[in-house]
C-alpha atoms as a printed R data frame, in Angstrom:
    type eleno elety resid chain resno       x       y      z
1   ATOM     1    CA   MET     A     1  -0.162   8.603 27.910
2   ATOM     2    CA   ASN     A     2  -1.703   6.080 25.522
3   ATOM     3    CA   ILE     A     3  -3.424   7.764 22.585
4   ATOM     4    CA   GLY     A     4  -5.555   6.126 19.919
5   ATOM     5    CA   LEU     A     5  -5.899   7.317 16.337
6   ATOM     6    CA   PHE     A     6  -8.996   6.136 14.503
7   ATOM     7    CA   GLY     A     7  -9.161   7.295 10.896
8   ATOM     8    CA   GLY     A     8 -11.704   6.680  8.181
9   ATOM     9    CA   SER     A     9 -14.230   8.254  5.886
10  ATOM    10    CA   PHE     A    10 -16.932   8.113  8.618
11  ATOM    11    CA   ASP     A    11 -19.640   8.473  5.982
12  ATOM    12    CA   PRO     A    12 -21.414   8.310  8.394
13  ATOM    13    CA   ILE     A    13 -19.921   7.424 11.785
14  ATOM    14    CA   HIS     A    14 -21.985   4.619 13.347
15  ATOM    15    CA   ARG     A    15 -22.309   2.479 16.460
16  ATOM    16    CA   GLY     A    16 -19.763  -0.020 15.150
17  ATOM    17    CA   HIS     A    17 -17.076   2.669 15.061
18  ATOM    18    CA   LEU     A    18 -17.921   3.741 18.601
19  ATOM    19    CA   ALA     A    19 -17.961   0.160 19.897
20  ATOM    20    CA   LEU     A    20 -14.487  -0.463 18.497
21  ATOM    21    CA   ALA     A    21 -13.115   2.729 20.058
22  ATOM    22    CA   GLN     A    22 -14.755   2.042 23.418
23  ATOM    23    CA   ALA     A    23 -13.398  -1.511 23.563
24  ATOM    24    CA   ALA     A    24  -9.914  -0.393 22.530
25  ATOM    25    CA   ALA     A    25  -9.880   2.443 25.056
26  ATOM    26    CA   SER     A    26 -10.899   0.087 27.841
27  ATOM    27    CA   ARG     A    27  -8.572  -2.782 26.916
28  ATOM    28    CA   TYR     A    28  -5.448  -0.716 26.229
29  ATOM    29    CA   SER     A    29  -5.949   2.194 28.643
30  ATOM    30    CA   LEU     A    30  -6.267   4.830 25.942
31  ATOM    31    CA   ARG     A    31  -6.630   8.193 27.642
32  ATOM    32    CA   GLN     A    32  -7.640   9.779 24.368
33  ATOM    33    CA   VAL     A    33  -9.016   8.534 21.048
34  ATOM    34    CA   LEU     A    34  -8.774  10.882 18.067
35  ATOM    35    CA   PHE     A    35 -11.422  10.280 15.408
36  ATOM    36    CA   VAL     A    36  -9.883  11.551 12.173
37  ATOM    37    CA   PRO     A    37 -12.243  11.926  9.206
38  ATOM    38    CA   ALA     A    38 -10.259  11.720  5.980
39  ATOM    39    CA   ASN     A    39 -10.565  14.442  3.381
40  ATOM    40    CA   VAL     A    40  -9.916  12.072  0.452
41  ATOM    41    CA   PRO     A    41  -9.070   8.494  1.498
42  ATOM    42    CA   PRO     A    42  -6.543   7.027 -0.992
43  ATOM    43    CA   HIS     A    43  -8.660   3.912 -1.591
44  ATOM    44    CA   LYS     A    44 -11.823   5.964 -2.259
45  ATOM    45    CA   GLN     A    45 -10.544   8.639 -4.630
46  ATOM    46    CA   LYS     A    46 -13.037   7.646 -7.326
47  ATOM    47    CA   GLN     A    47 -15.980   7.228 -4.977
48  ATOM    48    CA   PRO     A    48 -18.285  10.136 -4.103
49  ATOM    49    CA   LEU     A    49 -17.975  11.200 -0.487
50  ATOM    50    CA   THR     A    50 -20.155  13.454  1.610
51  ATOM    51    CA   ALA     A    51 -18.524  16.853  2.124
52  ATOM    52    CA   PHE     A    52 -15.823  16.834  4.803
53  ATOM    53    CA   ILE     A    53 -17.632  19.420  6.931
54  ATOM    54    CA   HIS     A    54 -20.677  17.157  7.259
55  ATOM    55    CA   ARG     A    55 -18.653  14.068  8.099
56  ATOM    56    CA   TYR     A    56 -16.632  16.005 10.681
57  ATOM    57    CA   ALA     A    57 -19.824  17.424 12.213
58  ATOM    58    CA   MET     A    58 -21.310  13.925 12.550
59  ATOM    59    CA   VAL     A    59 -18.143  12.665 14.250
60  ATOM    60    CA   ALA     A    60 -18.262  15.609 16.654
61  ATOM    61    CA   LEU     A    61 -21.899  14.880 17.517
62  ATOM    62    CA   ALA     A    62 -21.327  11.146 18.006
63  ATOM    63    CA   THR     A    63 -18.312  11.587 20.300
64  ATOM    64    CA   GLN     A    64 -19.259  14.626 22.370
65  ATOM    65    CA   ASP     A    65 -20.455  12.644 25.405
66  ATOM    66    CA   GLU     A    66 -17.615  10.113 25.422
67  ATOM    67    CA   GLN     A    67 -14.799  11.080 27.769
68  ATOM    68    CA   GLY     A    68 -11.490  11.193 25.920
69  ATOM    69    CA   PHE     A    69 -13.047  10.900 22.451
70  ATOM    70    CA   VAL     A    70 -12.080  13.817 20.200
71  ATOM    71    CA   ALA     A    71 -13.204  14.791 16.694
72  ATOM    72    CA   SER     A    72  -9.950  15.717 14.973
73  ATOM    73    CA   LEU     A    73  -9.133  18.026 12.063
74  ATOM    74    CA   LEU     A    74  -5.790  16.327 11.376
75  ATOM    75    CA   GLU     A    75  -6.903  15.469  7.840
76  ATOM    76    CA   ALA     A    76  -9.074  18.484  7.109
77  ATOM    77    CA   PRO     A    77  -8.767  19.816  3.520
78  ATOM    78    CA   GLU     A    78  -6.685  22.804  4.576
79  ATOM    79    CA   VAL     A    79  -3.984  20.693  6.243
80  ATOM    80    CA   THR     A    80  -3.579  17.784  3.835
81  ATOM    81    CA   ALA     A    81  -1.016  17.536  1.058
82  ATOM    82    CA   HIS     A    82  -0.760  15.346 -2.051
83  ATOM    83    CA   GLY     A    83  -3.626  17.128 -3.772
84  ATOM    84    CA   GLY     A    84  -6.013  16.415 -0.921
85  ATOM    85    CA   VAL     A    85  -5.332  12.677 -0.597
86  ATOM    86    CA   ASN     A    86  -4.686  11.576  2.977
87  ATOM    87    CA   TYR     A    87  -1.884   9.134  3.694
88  ATOM    88    CA   SER     A    88  -1.941   7.673  7.191
89  ATOM    89    CA   ILE     A    89   1.839   7.782  7.507
90  ATOM    90    CA   ASP     A    90   1.782  11.569  7.064
91  ATOM    91    CA   THR     A    91  -1.003  11.968  9.621
92  ATOM    92    CA   VAL     A    92   0.808   9.800 12.155
93  ATOM    93    CA   ARG     A    93   4.079  11.667 11.747
94  ATOM    94    CA   ARG     A    94   2.335  15.033 12.017
95  ATOM    95    CA   LEU     A    95   0.534  13.926 15.177
96  ATOM    96    CA   LYS     A    96   3.632  12.487 16.826
97  ATOM    97    CA   GLN     A    97   5.417  15.822 16.479
98  ATOM    98    CA   THR     A    98   3.056  17.071 19.208
99  ATOM    99    CA   PHE     A    99   3.723  14.141 21.560
100 ATOM   100    CA   LYS     A   100   5.626  14.031 24.799
101 ATOM   101    CA   LYS     A   101   8.347  11.392 25.119
102 ATOM   102    CA   SER     A   102   6.113   9.267 27.335
103 ATOM   103    CA   ASP     A   103   3.177   9.248 24.876
104 ATOM   104    CA   ARG     A   104   2.422   6.064 22.955
105 ATOM   105    CA   LEU     A   105   0.318   5.901 19.795
106 ATOM   106    CA   PHE     A   106  -2.137   3.139 18.890
107 ATOM   107    CA   PHE     A   107  -3.674   2.976 15.405
108 ATOM   108    CA   LEU     A   108  -7.231   1.575 15.389
109 ATOM   109    CA   ILE     A   109  -8.397  -0.405 12.358
110 ATOM   110    CA   GLY     A   110 -10.882  -3.132 11.454
111 ATOM   111    CA   ILE     A   111  -9.546  -6.459 10.279
112 ATOM   112    CA   ASP     A   112 -11.127  -6.131  6.817
113 ATOM   113    CA   ALA     A   113  -9.181  -2.914  6.216
114 ATOM   114    CA   PHE     A   114  -6.051  -4.400  7.772
115 ATOM   115    CA   ARG     A   115  -6.087  -7.212  5.220
116 ATOM   116    CA   ASP     A   116  -5.040  -4.580  2.636
117 ATOM   117    CA   ILE     A   117  -2.357  -2.949  4.805
118 ATOM   118    CA   ALA     A   118   0.484  -4.100  2.530
119 ATOM   119    CA   LYS     A   119  -0.971  -1.895 -0.239
120 ATOM   120    CA   TRP     A   120  -0.932   1.251  1.894
121 ATOM   121    CA   HIS     A   121   1.485   4.097  1.228
122 ATOM   122    CA   GLU     A   122   4.753   3.439  3.123
123 ATOM   123    CA   ALA     A   123   3.110   0.539  4.964
124 ATOM   124    CA   ARG     A   124   6.286  -0.698  6.637
125 ATOM   125    CA   ALA     A   125   7.099   2.766  7.952
126 ATOM   126    CA   LEU     A   126   3.552   3.182  9.259
127 ATOM   127    CA   LEU     A   127   3.640  -0.129 11.114
128 ATOM   128    CA   ALA     A   128   6.934   0.881 12.702
129 ATOM   129    CA   GLU     A   129   5.609   4.260 13.870
130 ATOM   130    CA   CYS     A   130   2.886   2.960 16.194
131 ATOM   131    CA   ASP     A   131   1.171  -0.057 17.663
132 ATOM   132    CA   PHE     A   132  -1.875  -1.315 15.761
133 ATOM   133    CA   ILE     A   133  -5.142  -2.345 17.410
134 ATOM   134    CA   VAL     A   134  -6.942  -4.585 14.925
135 ATOM   135    CA   ALA     A   135 -10.624  -5.274 15.564
136 ATOM   136    CA   SER     A   136 -11.002  -8.956 14.778
137 ATOM   137    CA   ARG     A   137 -14.110 -11.037 14.137
138 ATOM   138    CA   PRO     A   138 -15.009 -14.706 13.705
139 ATOM   139    CA   GLY     A   139 -13.695 -16.381 10.587
140 ATOM   140    CA   TYR     A   140 -10.243 -14.795 10.673
141 ATOM   141    CA   SER     A   141  -7.186 -16.636 11.888
142 ATOM   142    CA   LEU     A   142  -3.848 -15.487 13.216
143 ATOM   143    CA   ARG     A   143  -2.383 -16.691  9.925
144 ATOM   144    CA   ASP     A   144  -4.671 -14.308  8.009
145 ATOM   145    CA   VAL     A   145  -3.318 -11.429 10.076
146 ATOM   146    CA   ALA     A   146   0.335 -12.410  9.695
147 ATOM   147    CA   GLU     A   147   0.016 -12.949  5.942
148 ATOM   148    CA   SER     A   148  -1.526  -9.489  5.534
149 ATOM   149    CA   LEU     A   149   1.740  -7.834  6.537
150 ATOM   150    CA   PRO     A   150   3.977  -6.252  3.885
151 ATOM   151    CA   GLU     A   151   6.757  -8.349  2.412
152 ATOM   152    CA   GLY     A   152   9.785  -8.066  4.652
153 ATOM   153    CA   LEU     A   153   7.669  -8.027  7.812
154 ATOM   154    CA   ARG     A   154   5.648 -11.128  6.995
155 ATOM   155    CA   PRO     A   155   6.891 -14.283  8.744
156 ATOM   156    CA   PRO     A   156   7.893 -17.215  6.503
157 ATOM   157    CA   ALA     A   157   5.107 -19.542  5.421
158 ATOM   158    CA   ALA     A   158   6.600 -22.348  7.495
159 ATOM   159    CA   VAL     A   159   6.115 -20.202 10.590
160 ATOM   160    CA   THR     A   160   2.586 -19.019  9.840
161 ATOM   161    CA   ARG     A   161   1.216 -22.366  8.634
162 ATOM   162    CA   PRO     A   162   0.225 -23.557 12.144
163 ATOM   163    CA   PHE     A   163  -1.484 -20.192 12.774
164 ATOM   164    CA   HIS     A   164  -4.450 -21.080 10.553
165 ATOM   165    CA   GLU     A   165  -6.123 -22.951 13.424
166 ATOM   166    CA   GLN     A   166  -5.653 -20.089 15.882
167 ATOM   167    CA   PRO     A   167  -8.302 -17.345 16.013
168 ATOM   168    CA   ALA     A   168  -7.160 -13.774 15.476
169 ATOM   169    CA   LYS     A   169  -6.783 -12.653 19.064
170 ATOM   170    CA   GLY     A   170  -4.031 -11.700 21.502
171 ATOM   171    CA   ASP     A   171  -0.834  -9.890 20.564
172 ATOM   172    CA   LEU     A   172   1.427 -10.491 17.589
173 ATOM   173    CA   VAL     A   173   4.846  -8.948 18.113
174 ATOM   174    CA   LEU     A   174   7.351  -9.195 15.263
175 ATOM   175    CA   PRO     A   175  10.417  -7.169 14.271
176 ATOM   176    CA   GLY     A   176   9.076  -3.837 13.048
177 ATOM   177    CA   VAL     A   177   5.426  -4.360 13.986
178 ATOM   178    CA   THR     A   178   3.279  -4.793 17.093
179 ATOM   179    CA   LEU     A   179  -0.335  -5.857 16.636
180 ATOM   180    CA   HIS     A   180  -3.009  -6.088 19.320
181 ATOM   181    CA   LEU     A   181  -5.943  -8.182 18.108
182 ATOM   182    CA   LEU     A   182  -9.176  -7.067 19.714
183 ATOM   183    CA   GLU     A   183 -11.922  -9.664 19.556
184 ATOM   184    CA   GLY     A   184 -15.519  -9.684 20.769
185 ATOM   185    CA   ILE     A   185 -16.812  -6.609 18.941
186 ATOM   186    CA   GLN     A   186 -19.988  -7.816 17.259
187 ATOM   187    CA   GLN     A   187 -21.669  -4.899 15.498
188 ATOM   188    CA   ASN     A   188 -23.552  -5.891 12.354
189 ATOM   189    CA   VAL     A   189 -23.620  -2.454 10.753
190 ATOM   190    CA   SER     A   190 -22.203  -0.898  7.600
191 ATOM   191    CA   ALA     A   191 -22.061   2.652  6.322
192 ATOM   192    CA   THR     A   192 -23.248   1.422  2.917
193 ATOM   193    CA   ALA     A   193 -26.453   0.016  4.408
194 ATOM   194    CA   ILE     A   194 -27.003   3.201  6.407
195 ATOM   195    CA   ARG     A   195 -26.659   5.390  3.327
196 ATOM   196    CA   ALA     A   196 -29.103   3.154  1.442
197 ATOM   197    CA   ALA     A   197 -31.620   3.375  4.280
198 ATOM   198    CA   ALA     A   198 -31.218   7.150  4.471
199 ATOM   199    CA   ALA     A   199 -31.799   7.445  0.728
200 ATOM   200    CA   GLN     A   200 -35.162   5.732  1.247
201 ATOM   201    CA   GLY     A   201 -36.073   7.916  4.210
202 ATOM   202    CA   LYS     A   202 -35.990   5.000  6.660
203 ATOM   203    CA   PRO     A   203 -35.295   5.432 10.406
204 ATOM   204    CA   LEU     A   204 -31.588   5.237 11.253
205 ATOM   205    CA   GLY     A   205 -31.654   5.083 15.047
206 ATOM   206    CA   GLN     A   206 -30.691   1.425 15.269
207 ATOM   207    CA   TRP     A   207 -27.298   2.182 13.719
208 ATOM   208    CA   LEU     A   208 -26.523   5.742 14.748
209 ATOM   209    CA   ASP     A   209 -26.330   8.115 17.667
210 ATOM   210    CA   PRO     A   210 -29.692   9.951 17.635
211 ATOM   211    CA   ARG     A   211 -27.954  13.278 17.070
212 ATOM   212    CA   VAL     A   212 -26.224  11.905 13.977
213 ATOM   213    CA   ALA     A   213 -29.513  10.515 12.675
214 ATOM   214    CA   ASP     A   214 -31.155  13.925 13.198
215 ATOM   215    CA   TYR     A   215 -28.259  15.661 11.449
216 ATOM   216    CA   ILE     A   216 -28.591  13.398  8.410
217 ATOM   217    CA   LYS     A   217 -32.332  14.051  8.275
218 ATOM   218    CA   LYS     A   218 -31.957  17.818  8.745
219 ATOM   219    CA   HIS     A   219 -29.337  18.194  6.020
220 ATOM   220    CA   ARG     A   220 -30.934  15.583  3.754
221 ATOM   221    CA   LEU     A   221 -27.677  13.688  3.423
222 ATOM   222    CA   TYR     A   222 -27.519  10.582  1.215
223 ATOM   223    CA   ARG     A   223 -30.778  11.414 -0.535
224 ATOM   224    CA   GLY     A   224 -30.659  10.349 -4.153
225 ATOM   225    CA   LYS     A   225 -27.444   8.275 -3.694
């Protein structure tokens, strides 16, 4: 069975997240997509985050009608190590311990986040543990993707130089890493803009599942931020 893992702060989860997961599930026959809110994302340790319970609740609301989409507690505060910081490699290894031999894991990520993959904790090990589905968008080339890989996995410059004219789409299979580049997901939405709109009491329906928008209003999330 093909299983997708989609991690993030989800502060809040929005239509762009859902569009990526829906496209990935359709394109790569994912029977299940696990949405994994992070307790403390390593790259956001100094940034204020909405309480985990609220972010998890919003993910649960946004995914409840989507077949195969699951709100996961894999990175809930009570199960994470390292003082609460979540490392994707640990989550992936913990998840794969529950797999059958025939199960295959796909890690979902946007191309902006993927550009920093070489800085992630045990990046080479993570890339070897599962396939990556990278949501691409216009303006990125295949060379950008290849040059984002950690040293040791990155092809030589002479190899990647011709890639700059090729859009980031298709599959990139190299020793130790398999990338599936998913293009055509055009969702002009950001969590930052949503939080700013919520702080001003503006309607959020254009970006969010109505149940998530109602939850934010009911609990007065993002007010004063």
